[in-house]
N, C-alpha and C positions, 0 to 999 in steps of 0.2 A: 404666351398667346404664340401660334404658331407665325412663322415669318413670310417673307416672298422670296423663295427661292425655288430654282428649278427642281422639278418633281413634285412640288406639293400640291394637294388638290385643293380646289376651291369651287365653291358656289358663286357664279354670277349673281349679282345684285340689281343687274341696272338691263335695258335695254328688252328686244323680244327674246334674249336667252336666259331673262333671269329667272334663277331657282333650279338651274342646270349644274350639274358637277363636270370641271375641266381640271386639266393639268398644266403647269406650267411648263412650256419646252425652253424658253430662252428670256431672258431679262434683255430688253433693249436698251432702255434708260432708267432714270429715277422715277419714271411718271407709269412706263409702257412694259409690258411683257405680252409674248406671244404665247398663247393658251389654245388646247385642242382638247377636244369632249364627243362623247356620245352625240350629243343634239347641240353642240355650240361648234360652229365653223371653225377652221384653222384659220387665226386671226390674230392681230394685235389687240391689245386689250387695256384700258385705264387700270391701273392698280386700286384706284378709287373705286372699281365698279366689281370687285373681287373682294370675296370673305375668305380667309384661310382657314382650313380645317386641320385637324391633328395629323390625318392621313397623309402620307407620300408615298409616290411611286417610283420604280424607275422609269424613266424616259427615254433609253439610250436605243430602242427599237424604233418602228415603224410609225406612222399615225395610227394604223390598224391594231397594233401591239398595246397601245398606249389606249386604246378606248376599248380592248377587250379588258385590260387591266381596271379601267375605269367600272366595266359592266361588273367586275366581280365586288368592288366594294358596297 
C-alpha cells in the first residue's frame, strides 16, 4: 500500500472536506502532515484522516501548480 510521503495524493476521510483529493506537501511529525488541494485548505491534517492513493505528484512548485496537477488526476 502507498505510504505517507511528500507528494503522495490522498483522499480526506473526515471533516467537511471528506472525499476530496489533496497532496502532502510537508511531514510535520509522526501524526500530522500539511496538505493542499483544490477543495482542501492548505493546513495540517491528522494522518488518521487521510487515505493514501497510489498516485504521486511533484510538489516543488507553489500551491496553484499543485492544485492544477491534482485537477489533472
